[in-house]
VEXDREN-2710 file (C-alpha; in Angstrom, 1 decimal):
% VEXDREN-2710
k/r/px/py/pz
1/UNK/11.9/1.1/20.2
2/UNK/11.2/-2.0/18.2
3/UNK/11.6/-2.1/14.4
4/UNK/10.7/-5.0/12.2
5/UNK/11.0/-5.3/8.4
6/UNK/9.1/-8.0/6.5
7/UNK/11.8/-8.6/3.9
8/UNK/12.3/-10.6/0.7
9/UNK/16.1/-10.6/-0.1
10/UNK/15.4/-11.3/-3.8
11/UNK/13.5/-8.0/-4.2
12/UNK/15.6/-4.9/-5.0
13/UNK/13.0/-2.6/-3.3
14/UNK/13.1/-4.7/-0.2
15/UNK/16.9/-4.7/-0.1
16/UNK/17.0/-0.9/-0.5
17/UNK/14.4/-0.4/2.2
18/UNK/16.4/-2.8/4.5
19/UNK/19.5/-0.7/3.9
20/UNK/17.6/2.5/4.9
21/UNK/16.2/0.8/8.0
22/UNK/19.6/-0.5/9.1
23/UNK/21.1/3.0/8.6
24/UNK/18.6/4.2/11.3
25/UNK/18.4/1.2/13.5
26/UNK/21.0/-1.5/13.3
27/UNK/19.0/-3.7/15.7
28/UNK/16.0/-4.0/13.4
29/UNK/14.4/-7.5/13.3
30/UNK/14.4/-8.9/9.8
31/UNK/11.6/-11.3/9.0
32/UNK/12.1/-13.2/5.8
33/UNK/8.4/-13.7/5.4
34/UNK/8.7/-16.2/2.5
35/UNK/10.6/-18.6/4.9
36/UNK/8.5/-17.7/8.0
37/UNK/5.1/-16.6/6.8
38/UNK/3.1/-14.4/9.2
39/UNK/0.1/-15.9/10.9
40/UNK/-3.4/-14.8/10.1
41/UNK/-3.4/-12.9/13.4
42/UNK/-0.1/-11.2/12.5
43/UNK/-1.5/-10.2/9.1
44/UNK/-4.6/-8.8/10.8
45/UNK/-2.4/-6.7/12.9
46/UNK/-0.3/-5.5/9.9
47/UNK/-3.4/-4.6/8.0
48/UNK/-4.7/-2.6/10.9
49/UNK/-1.4/-0.8/11.3
50/UNK/-1.3/-0.1/7.6
51/UNK/-5.0/1.0/7.4
52/UNK/-5.5/-1.4/4.5
53/UNK/-7.9/-4.1/3.4
54/UNK/-6.4/-7.5/2.5
55/UNK/-6.7/-7.2/-1.2
56/UNK/-4.7/-3.9/-1.0
57/UNK/-1.8/-5.8/0.5
58/UNK/-1.8/-8.4/-2.2
59/UNK/0.5/-8.6/-5.2
60/UNK/-2.1/-9.0/-7.9
61/UNK/0.5/-9.7/-10.6
62/UNK/1.6/-13.0/-9.0
63/UNK/0.4/-16.0/-11.0
64/UNK/-1.1/-17.6/-7.8
65/UNK/-3.4/-14.6/-7.5
66/UNK/-5.2/-15.5/-10.7
67/UNK/-4.8/-19.3/-10.4
68/UNK/-6.4/-19.3/-7.0
69/UNK/-9.3/-17.1/-8.1
70/UNK/-8.4/-14.4/-5.6
71/UNK/-9.8/-11.7/-7.9
72/UNK/-13.3/-13.0/-7.0
73/UNK/-15.0/-10.0/-5.3
74/UNK/-17.1/-12.4/-3.1
75/UNK/-14.1/-13.6/-1.2
76/UNK/-14.2/-12.2/2.4
77/UNK/-11.4/-10.8/4.5
78/UNK/-10.8/-14.2/6.2
79/UNK/-10.4/-16.0/2.9
80/UNK/-7.9/-13.4/1.5
81/UNK/-5.8/-13.4/4.7
82/UNK/-5.8/-17.3/4.6
83/UNK/-4.5/-17.1/1.0
84/UNK/-1.7/-14.8/2.1
85/UNK/-0.7/-17.1/4.9
86/UNK/-0.7/-20.1/2.5
87/UNK/1.0/-18.2/-0.3
88/UNK/3.2/-15.5/1.3
89/UNK/4.5/-14.5/-2.1
90/UNK/1.2/-12.6/-2.4
91/UNK/2.1/-10.2/0.4
92/UNK/3.4/-6.8/-0.9
93/UNK/6.9/-6.0/0.3
94/UNK/8.7/-4.7/2.2
95/UNK/6.6/-3.9/5.2
96/UNK/8.3/-1.9/8.0
97/UNK/6.8/-1.7/11.5
98/UNK/8.1/0.8/14.0
99/UNK/6.5/2.0/17.3
100/UNK/3.0/1.1/16.4
101/UNK/3.1/2.4/12.8
102/UNK/3.6/0.5/9.6
103/UNK/4.3/1.3/6.0
104/UNK/5.0/-0.5/2.7
105/UNK/8.4/0.5/1.5
106/UNK/7.4/1.3/-2.1
107/UNK/9.4/3.3/-3.0
108/UNK/12.0/2.3/-0.4
109/UNK/12.3/5.9/0.9
110/UNK/8.7/5.7/2.2
111/UNK/10.1/3.8/5.2
112/UNK/11.7/7.0/6.4
113/UNK/8.2/8.3/7.2
114/UNK/8.0/6.2/10.3
115/UNK/11.6/6.0/11.4
END
C-alpha cells in the first residue's frame, strides 16, 4: 500500500499532517514539492484523484498568483497547471495520496479519511 505526502516542511499544517501519516505508515514517501515540483502529468493525476479543478488547488493568497495574472478567468486548465509547475508555491498543501485516493490535509486530521 503506497502512501505519498506532498509536503512543505515550513508549513505547520503540513508538518502536523506528516506526523499523522507517519503514525499510520512509517514507510510513507515524502515529496518536498518545493524542491522537486510535480510535473504537469503528476498534477493532472493529483487533480483527478482530488476531484478538483486547477484553480481549486491553487493558493490564491500567494503574491505570484496576482503578479502572474492567474486570477484571469480566461486561463485554461493547461495554463494553470503550467503555472503550478513553474511556481510550486502555488500548490495547496499538504496533499496525501493513498491507494488511489487523495486529500488535502487542511485541517491535518483530514488525511485520516484515506488512511
